[in-house]
N, C-alpha and C positions, 0 to 999 in steps of 0.2 A: 919825207918829214913825218914824225910821229903825229897822229892827231892831236895829242895834248899840247905839244909843242906848237902846232899850227893855231889852235884855239886861243893859247895864251899870247901868241905874236898877234893875232887880230885884236885880241882884247886890250892889249896894250895901245894900239891904235885907237881903238874905239874910245877909250878913257881920255887919252891925250887930246883927241879931236872933239871931246865933249859931245859925242854922239848920243849919250845918255840924256841929254837935257830934254829931247822931244818925248822921253818916256816917262817923265817926272810926274808922280802922283802920289797920294797918301796910301796908307796901308788900308784903308776902308774903301769898300767897292762903291763907286758913284751911283751904280744901278741896282746897289742892295741885293745882289743875286749871288747865290753859291751854286756852282754847276759841278755835278759829276759826271765825268765823260770817259771815254776810252783814251788809251796812250797812243792808239793808231796814228802813224806818222801822217797820214792824209788829213788828220783833223787839225794838225798844229795850227796852221793858218787859216784854214777853211772855216772850221767852226766859229771862231770870233768873227770872221767877216761876214759869214752867212747870217750872223745874229746882230750884226751892226754893234759889236763890242769893240772897244778900244782899250789900251792899257789903262788899267784902274777901274775898269767898269764892273769886273765881277772876280770872286773867288773861283778858280778853276782847279779842281782836284781830278788828278787822272790815274786810273789804274787799268788792268787788263780787263777790258769788257764794260767798264762803267758798272760792275757789279758789287753790290754790297752783300756781303756774306754772313756779317755778324751785327747785331745792334750794338754791341759794345767794341767793335773794331776800330782800326785807324780811320777808315773813311768816315764812319758816323762820328767818331770824336771830332774829326776836322770840321764837318757840317756844325755840330753843336757849338764849338769855338767861333766859327764864322757868324753864327746865330746870336750869340750871346755877347761876343767880345769885338766883333768887327763890323757890327752895324749892318749885316745881312738880314733880310726878312722874307726871303722867298728861296726855294729850293727847286733846281732842275736835274732830273736824272736824263742824260742823252746818251743813248746808245746809237749804234749805226748798223746799216746794213753791210754784207759782207765781212762779218768781224770773225777774226781768227779764233775767237774763244767759242764760236759756235761748233768749230770742227776740232777742238783740242781733244787729243787722246791722252789722258794721264800715264797710261803705260808706256805709250812711244815717247813722252817728255822724260820720265823716268830712264828709259833705255838710253835717251840723249845725254843724260846726267853721267850716267856710267861712262859711255863712249868719250865723253869729254873730261874724264879723269876723276869723277867722284867713285871713291872706292866702294864696291857692292857691299861691303860690310857695313858701310855707313848708311846706306839706303836700307839694308835689313834691320840695323839697330834703331833707326827711327821707326821703321814701321811697327817693329816689336815694342816700341816704347809708346805706341798709340797714334803716330803720325798716320793719318788716312790720305795717302796721295790722291786717291780717286777723289775725295770731297774736297781736299786742299787745292786741287789743280782743275777742279770741274769748272766747265763751261756752261753752256746753256744751249737749249734745244731750238728756241726761236728767240730773235732779238725783243720782240714784242713783250713775250712772257718775262724775259729777264728785266726790262724795264719795268713792267708792273709790279715784280716781285721786289725790287730794289725800292720803288715807291712805297710799297706797302710796308716794307722795313722802317723806312724814315717816317712815313705818316703815323706808325703805330709806336713810335718810340716814345717812353714814358717822359723824356725829357725835352721834347720838341715843344717850343712855345705854342700854346693854344692858338689857333687861327693862322697858323703858317702854311701858305700853299705850298704843295710838294707837287710838282709837274712831271710828266713823263714824256719824253720825246724821241724820236729816231731820227737821225740825219743821214742823208745819201752822202757817201763818201767821196763821190765825184762831182755831183752837182751842187751839194750844200743843201738841197731841199729838205725842210723840216717836217715832220708829221706829228702831230699832237696825239699821243696815246693816252695820257691821262691829264685831265685839265684840274689842276689844284684847286682853282676858285669854284668850279663846279661842285668838287667833291666837298668842299667846304660848306656851300650853300645847302647842298642836300643832307649834310651831316647836322647842320643847325636847323633844319626843318624837322628834323626826326624827334 
C-alpha cells in the first residue's frame, strides 16, 4: 500500500471515530510560548513530553537544526506573528545534541541532488545566479553556538516586543534532558540594569 493511501485510510477512521476530540483547543497557546526546534524525528513526541506540553500549549516551529539564518526569514516571521497575533509572549530556541546539521557538508548535499536527478546545469545556473549553496545549506560547529546565535538574532530583532524573554536550550534526543544555555529572564534583568 502507498504511504499516502495508508495515511488517508487511517485518517478516515480517525475522523469517523471522533479521535480528534481529545486534541481540541484554540489557536492561542495556553502557555503563551513560541518554540523553535529541530525537525529531528526523535523530538516529535519527546520534546513536548519532556517539557510537559500538551496539544494547545505552544506554537512549535520546526526546521533543520533549529537555526535562524535571517532576521527577516520565514522562521522569524512566524515568531513575530505568534507574538503579536497569537498571544505568545515568550520565545524558546531549542537545539539538540547529535544534530545532523552539525555534520552537514553542502558539497555532498549538492552531489546527492545531482545523483537524484537534479540536472547539473540547474545547479550551475543557480550558483551563477548568486545562490551560495555553502551558506544556504550551512550547519553549525557546535549546538551551543548555534542556539546562542539564533537567540541573538531573535533578541536583537527590531520588531521584537520589548521585554520578551528569549531563551536558548539544548535537549538530549534520547533522554529529553534540557540544558539551559541562555536564560531570557536573566538577560532582560541585566539589560534593564544597564
